[in-house]
SEDRENDO-295972 format. One record per atom (N, C-alpha, C): x, y, z. Coordinates in steps of 0.05 Angstrom, whole numbers, plus 32768, in hexadecimal, padded with zeros to 4 digits. Last residue first. Example, Ala and Ser with C-alpha at 12.3 -4.5 7.8 and 13.67 -1.06 7.14 Angstrom:
residues 2
81017FD3808E;81117FEB808F;81028001809D;81087F8E809C;80F67FA6809C;81087FBE809C;
end
This chain:
residues 266
7EE280648160;7EF1807C8154;7EFC807C813C;7ED28036816F;7EBF8048816D;7ECC80648164;7EFA80138181;7EEB800A8162;7EDB8025815C;7F0C802481B0;7F13802F8197;7F0D8029817D;7EE9800281D2;7EE3802281CD;7EF7802E81B4;7EFA7FD181C2;7EE07FD981BE;7ED87FF981BD;7F2F7FD881DD;7F277FCA81BE;7F137FD481AE;7F1A7FE6820E;7F267FFD81FE;7F297FEE81DC;7F057FAD821A;7EF67FCB8223;7F047FDE820B;7F2E7F8D821A;7F1D7F8F8203;7F017FA68205;7F4D7F948243;7F5B7F998227;7F407F9B8216;7F347F98826F;7F3A7FAC8266;7F467FB28249;7F2C7F5F8265;7F107F688268;7F1B7F8A8264;7F5F7F468267;7F537F468250;7F357F588255;7F967F5E8285;7F797F60828A;7F697F5C8278;7FD07F2E827E;7FBC7F47827E;7FA37F438281;80007F1582A6;7FE27F1182A5;7FCE7F2D82A3;80287F3582A5;802F7F1882AA;800A7F0E82A6;80477F6B8292;80317F63829A;80287F438296;80787F878282;80757F7F82A0;805C7F7582A7;807F7F968251;80747FAA825C;80717F9D827B;80907F63823A;80A67F788237;80967F938250;80627F42823E;807A7F3D824E;80907F54824D;803D7F61821E;803E7F638233;80547F5B8248;80647F5881E9;805A7F7581F5;80547F75820D;80617F1F81E2;80797F2E81EB;807B7F4781F5;80317F1881D3;802F7F0D81EF;804A7F1D81F5;80307F3181A1;801C7F3C81B6;801D7F3681D4;80507F13818A;80557F30818C;80447F3A81A5;80357EE58187;804B7EDF8191;80587EFF819B;80017EE38168;80037EEA8182;80227EE88194;80137F10812A;80117EFC813C;80147EF98155;80127F408116;802F7F35810B;80297F18811C;7FE07F54811F;7FE87F498104;80017F3F80FB;7FEA7F62814F;7FD87F498151;7FD87F42812F;7FF97F928157;80137F798157;80017F668151;7FCF7FAC815F;7FDC7FB68148;7FF37F988149;7FB77F9E818D;7FAD7F998174;7FB87FA0815B;7FE17FB281AF;7FDA7F9881B0;7FC87F8F8196;7FD67FE981AC;7FF37FE181A6;7FEC7FC581A2;7FA77FF181C3;7FA87FF281AA;7FC37FEC819B;7FB17FD881F9;7F9A7FD081E5;7FA07FD581C7;7FD68001820A;7FDD7FE38209;7FCA7FD581F7;7FB780308212;7FCE802B81F8;7FD6800E81F5;7F9380268230;7F87802E821D;7FA3802F8207;7FA8800F825D;7F997FFB824C;7F9680088231;7FB2803B8281;7FC0802F8270;7FBF801B8259;7F7C80688278;7F818051828A;7F9980438276;7F9780AA8280;7F8280968272;7F8E807F827F;7FA880EC8271;7FA380D88282;7F9080C88280;7FBF80F7822A;7FB380FC823F;7FB180E58255;7FB680FA81E0;7FC180F681F8;7FB9810A820A;7F9E810081B0;7F9080F381C6;7F9E80ED81DF;7FBF81128190;7FA681278193;7F9C812281A6;7FEA81048177;7FF081038196;7FD38110819F;800980F28148;7FF080F4814A;7FE680EE8167;804C80D5815A;803D80E1814C;801E80DF8153;808C80C68179;807080C28178;806280D48163;80CF80AB8173;80BC80BF817B;809E80B38174;80F580868170;80FB809F816E;80E780B58171;810580428189;80ED80578179;80F8806E8183;81338020815F;81328035817D;810F803F8175;814680058139;81407FF4814E;81347FFF8161;8159802C8118;81688022811D;816380128137;81188051811F;813180508117;814A80418124;80D0805D8124;80E880508130;81038051811C;809B807B813B;80AD807B8127;80C9806F8134;805A806D813D;806C8069814C;8085806D8136;802880648128;802680838135;804380858141;80238039810F;8021804E80FF;80258064810F;8015801B8142;802D80198132;80338031811B;7FEF80428173;7FF5802D815F;801280338150;7FD4805C81A4;7FF48050819D;7FF380388190;7FBD808A81AE;7FB5807A818F;7FD4806C818F;7FC2809D81E4;7FA7809B81DB;7FA2808781C1;7FE480A28202;7FF080AA81E9;7FD980B081DA;7FE980B6824C;7FE3809D8237;7FEA80AB8218;7FFD80AF828B;7FFA80C28275;7FFC80AE8257;7FCC808982B1;7FE7809082A7;7FE380A08292;7FA6805F82DE;7FA6807982CB;7FC5807D82CC;7F83802E82D6;7F9C803582E2;7FAA804782D0;7F3B802282E2;7F55802782D2;7F71803682E7;7F0E7FF282E2;7F1C7FFB82F6;7F3A800B82E7;7ED47FFC82C1;7EEB7FFB82C2;7EF9800782D5;7E927FDC82D5;7EA27FF282D6;7EBD7FEB82CE;7E887FC7828C;7E937FDC829F;7E867FD482BB;7E857FA6825E;7E9D7F9C8274;7EA17FB8828C;7E537FB98249;7E547FA08259;7E727F9B8270;7E687FDF822A;7E5B7FE78246;7E5A7FD08257;7E747FBC81FC;7E8D7FD1820F;7E837FD58223;7E477FB481EC;7E657F9C81F2;7E737FAB8206;7E347FDF81D8;7E257FCD81EE;7E3D7FB881FE;7E557FEB81B0;7E537FFC81CD;7E477FF281E8;7E4D7FC6818B;7E6B7FC9819D;7E687FDB81B9;7E1A7FCC8186;7E267FAF818E;7E427FB6819A;7E1D80008166;7E0A7FFB8181;7E127FE78198;7E397FF5813B;7E44800B8150;7E33800A8168;7E307FB3812C;7E2A7FCD812B;7E397FDC8144;7E5C7F858112;7E4B7F8D8128;7E457FA8811A;7E787F6E80E0;7E5A7F6780E1;7E477F7480F6;7EB17F618104;7EA07F6480EF;7E837F5C80E9;7ECC7F54812E;7EB57F688134;7EA47F6D811F;7EFC7F3A8125;7EEE7F32813A;7ED37F3B813C;7F157F6A8104;7F087F4E80F6;7EF67F448109;7F037FA78116;7F147F948117;7F0A7F7B810B;7EE07FD180EB;7EDE7FC88102;7EF27FB080FB;7ECB7FEE80BB;7EED7FED80C5;7EEF7FE280DA;7E9C7FF680B9;7EA17FE380A1;7EBF7FDD80AC;7E85801C80DC;7E7E800280E3;7E907FF180CE;7E9A805980ED;7E99803F80D3;7EA3802880E2;7E76807F810A;7E82806F8113;7E82805E80F7;7E4C80AD8105;7E6580B480FD;7E80809680FF;7E1C80B78117;7E1F80A18103;7E3E80A780F6;7E0E80D18146;7E1280E2812B;7E1B80CE8111;7E1880A8816E;7DF680B78168;7DFB80C98145;7E49809B8167;7E348087815A;7E1C8096815A;7E5F80CF817E;7E6780C3815D;7E4D80B08153;7E4D80CD81B1;7E3F80DF819F;7E5480D98181;7E67809E81BF;7E41809E81C2;7E3F80B381B5;7E9A80B381C0;7E94809A81AC;7E7B809981AF;7E9A80DC81E8;7EA080DF81CA;7E9580CB81BA;7E8C80B58219;7E8080D2820D;7E7F80D981EB;7EBF809A8211;7EA2808B8211;7E9080A58209;7EE580BE8220;7EE480B28202;7ECC80A281FC;7ED080C88253;7ED080DE823E;7ED480D58222;7EDE8099826F;7EBF80A6826E;7EBE80C08258;7F13808F8266;7EFD80838255;7EE580888250;7F3B80CB8264;7F3C80AF826D;7F1C80A78260;7F5A80F68256;7F5580E28241;7F4C80CB824A;7F728131826D;7F618119826D;7F5A810E8252;7FAD815A8267;7F97814C825C;7F8681398267;7FD3816D8289;7FC081768289;7FA981758277;8009814682B6;7FF8814B829B;7FDA81578299;801A814082E2;8028815582D1;801C815C82B9;8004811B82FE;7FFE8131830C;8007814582EF;801880EF82E3;800180EE82E0;7FF5810F82E1;806180EA82CB;804780EF82E7;803580F782D9;807280BE8293;806F80D6829E;805C80DF82BA;806B80858291;8079808F82A9;807B80AB82B0;805A8080825F;8048807B8277;805680828295;808A80878240;806F8097823D;805B80978259;80A4805C8248;80AE80758256;809B808C8257;807F8034823A;808980398254;809380578260;808480408204;806E80448218;807680418233;80BF803281FF;80B2804C81F9;809D804E8208;80BC7FF7820D;80CB800F8215;80C4802F8218;809D7FE681E1;80917FEA81FE;80A18001820E;80BD7FF181B4;80A4800381BA;8094800381CF;80EE7FC981C4;80E77FEA81C3;80D57FF981C4;80C37F9C81C1;80D27FA581DA;80DF7FC081DB;80C07F9D8189;80A87F9B819F;80B57FA881BB;80F17F958179;80E57FAF816F;80CF7FB98187;80FB7F62818B;81127F758195;81047F95818E;80DC7F4A816A;80D57F488186;80E87F60818F;80C27F568127;80DE7F52813E;80D47F588159;80B57F4C80E8;80A97F508106;80BA7F45811B;80CC7F7080B6;80DD7F6280C2;80CB7F5D80E5;80A17F8C8097;80C17F89808A;80C77F6D80A0;80887F9E80C2;807C7F8F80A8;808F7F838096;80A47FBE80E4;80977F9D80ED;808F7F9380D3;80AC7FE980C8;80C47FDA80D4;80B97FBC80D8;80767FFA80BD;80887FF380A8;809A7FDF80B1;8066800280F2;80577FF480E6;80697FEE80CF;808380288108;808C800E8115;80797FFB8100;809F805680D6;808D804680E6;8093803080EF;80E1806D80CE;80C8806280C8;80B8805880DC;810980A780D8;80FE809180DA;80ED808480D1;80FE80ED80FC;810D80D780EC;810280C180EA;80C5811280F2;80D181048105;80E580F180F0;80BC815280E0;80B8813D80D3;80CD812A80E8;80A0818E80FE;80AE817E80F5;80AC815E80EF;805681A680E9;806B81A18101;8083818C80EC;801C81CA80EB;803C81C680D6;804F81BB80EF;7FD981CA80E0;7FF181CB80F7;800E81C080E1;7FA381ED80DB;7FB581E080D3;7FD281DF80E0;7F5981EE80DA;7F7781E980F0;7F8B81DF80DC;7F18821380E0;7F2A820080D4;7F47820280E1;7EF2823380F0;7EE8821480F3;7EFF820680E0;7F17826480EE;7EFE826380DA;7EF8824C80DB;7F56825380FE;7F41826880F0;7F2E825780E5;7F9882458109;7F7882388116;7F6482508114;7FD682308106;7FBE824080FF;7FAA8231810A;801982228114;7FFD821E811B;7FE882318115;8058820E810B;804582258107;802982158107;807981E68126;808081FF8115;806E82138115;807981B98154;806981CD814B;807581DF813C;80A381838151;80A48199815B;808D81A5814B;8094813A815C;80978152814A;80978169815A;80B1811F8195;80948120818C;809F81398178;80C380FD81D2;80CD810481BA;80B7810481A5;80AD8112820E;80B680FD81FC;80BF810981DF;80C1814C8224;80BF81318235;80BA81168226;80C8816A8207;80DF816B821C;80D98156822B;808B816D81F1;80A6817881E3;80B181798205;805681698207;806C81538207;8082815581FE;803A819A81F6;804281948217;805A817D8217;804081A381C3;805181B581D1;805381AD81F0;801D817481BB;8035817981B2;8049818981BF;7FE9818A81CF;7FFB817481DB;801C816E81D4;7FDE81BB81B2;7FE481B981C7;7FF781A881D4;7FD981998176;7FEF81B08179;7FF281B3819C;7FB08173818B;7FC88168817E;7FDF817E818A;7F80819B818C;7F89818981A2;7FAB817A819E;7F8481AB8156;7F8781C6816D;7F9081AB8183;7F73817C813F;7F9181858135;7F978199814F;7F4081718158;7F548161815E;7F74816A8155;7F2681AB8140;7F2A81A28155;7F3E818C8162;7F2F81938108;7F3A81AC810E;7F3B81AD8131;7F08816B810B;7F1E81658104;7F2F817A810E;7ED58189810E;7EE081738126;7EF681708120;7EE481BA80E1;7ED081AF80F4;7ED781A3810E;7F2181A180C0;7F0681BB80C7;7EFA81AB80DC;7F6C819F80B7;7F4C819C80B9;7F3581B080BE;7FA9818F80A6;7F94819C80A3;7F76818C80A3;7FF1818480B2;7FD3817A80BD;7FBE819380B2;802C81798097;80148193809E;7FFE817D809D;8072817280A8;8057816A80A1;8045817D80A2;80B481758081;809C8184809C;808081708094;80FB8170807E;80DD8169807A;80CB81718091;812581A68084;81248186808E;80FC81838086;815381C7804C;813981C1805E;812E81AD806D;816D81C4801E;817A81D7803F;816781D18059;813B81CA7FF3;815581CF7FF8;816081D58011;810181A28001;810B81C37FFF;812281C18008;80EC816F8002;80FF81707FEA;810881977FEA;80AB816F8024;80C98162801E;80D781778004;807081648048;808381778039;80A681798037;803E813D8049;805B813C8053;80608152803D;80028148806C;8013814C8053;802F8147805B;7FBC81378076;7FD88135807A;7FE681358063;7F7A8147807C;7F908149806E;7FAA8147807E;7F4B812780AA;7F58813C809E;7F6A81378084;7F3A80F080B3;7F24810480B2;7F31811A80A6;7F6C80D980BE;7F5980DC80D5;7F4280F180CE;7FA080D080A2;7F8E80EB80A5;7F7C80F080B0;7FCB80AC8099;7FC480B180B9;7FB680D280B8;7FCD80998069;7FCB807C8084;7FC4808E8099;7FDC80B88039;7FC780A68039;7FC18092804E;7FF580FC8039;7FF980E1804C;7FE080D08040;801381197FFC;7FF58115800E;7FF280FA801C;804A81437FF6;8039812A7FEF;801D81278003;8067817B7FD2;8056816D7FE9;804B81517FDE;80A781987FD9;809C81897FCD;808681807FDB;80AD81DE7FEC;80B381C37FF5;809C81B67FDB;80AD82177FE5;80BE820C7FDF;80C481F27FDD;8086822B8026;80918234800D;80A682227FFB;807F82278058;807D820B8042;80838214802A;808082508074;808E8242807A;808E8225806B;806082778055;807B8277804E;808B8264805C;802982618064;80308260804A;804D82678047;801882668094;802A824B8093;8034824C8076;8002829380A0;8011829280B1;8021827780AE;7FDD82998070;7FF782A48074;8008829C8083;7FC38258806B;7FBD82718073;7FE0827E8070;7FC682338023;7FD0822F8045;7FC882508051;7FB382067FF4;7FB582257FFE;7FB682238018;7FE481D77FE6;7FCC81DC7FE7;7FCA81F67FF8;800F81BA7FB2;800A81C97FC9;7FEF81D37FCB;7FFA81777F97;800681977F92;800181A07FB1;8016813C7FA3;800381477F9F;800C81667F9D;803080F57FA9;803181137FA4;801581257F9B;801780CE7FDF;801280CD7FBA;801E80E87FBA;802180988009;802080B38004;801980B77FEC;8025806D8015;801F806F802C;801C808D8022;8006802C7FED;801C80497FEB;8013805A8005;800F7FE77FFC;80057FFF7FFD;801980168005;
end
């Protein structure tokens, strides 16, 4: 699958136009999440950049990401914010590009338990940030409220559910998730979408993470569930390695399932 396609430059507000002049443009085909993501490259003597643009609720997500990127800077390796413009129900976020390739690309080429160890080490580093220092709440109650709103608005893509839930309705996912309540969360600072496409690796080490709009204090299984689900594509051995590397001898299957169900609704 192609991950990007060359494209013409798009119109941007004055606050961003000067910073992107002289670049070649490519549109990202993987991580758009309802908006548009562009890789800007080829400007002599200048590093690559990424530009995100969206309107409506996507603009809100982009603004959330900008705020979190600025907070995470100095705590975790994340892209630096170069410019941000929010106006007229739209947002543009220009950031630096991290080096390396995605963890998904690396594992697709060579499923490697050592790389899983590196991913988990990075996750544990994130989860070790003091909860009291984090101003963002991303707990399951908030996410459930957002999920309910998406269901009621008909925004859940039921055709994109995981294989074990193909043919389910969003209402069935909601009911199965609620049946697992109450949840006994173990709060840490989470990424919120700790998927293989949001982790950059180089030389066997994780060099940073992207797409942090959902970052905040939540149950640690929020991140573990998404990583577990992604690793399933490469076999149960890597899923077992993930828990072992994290230090969990007996995974909490109810919490794992709860967060997998919740993620289906986004």
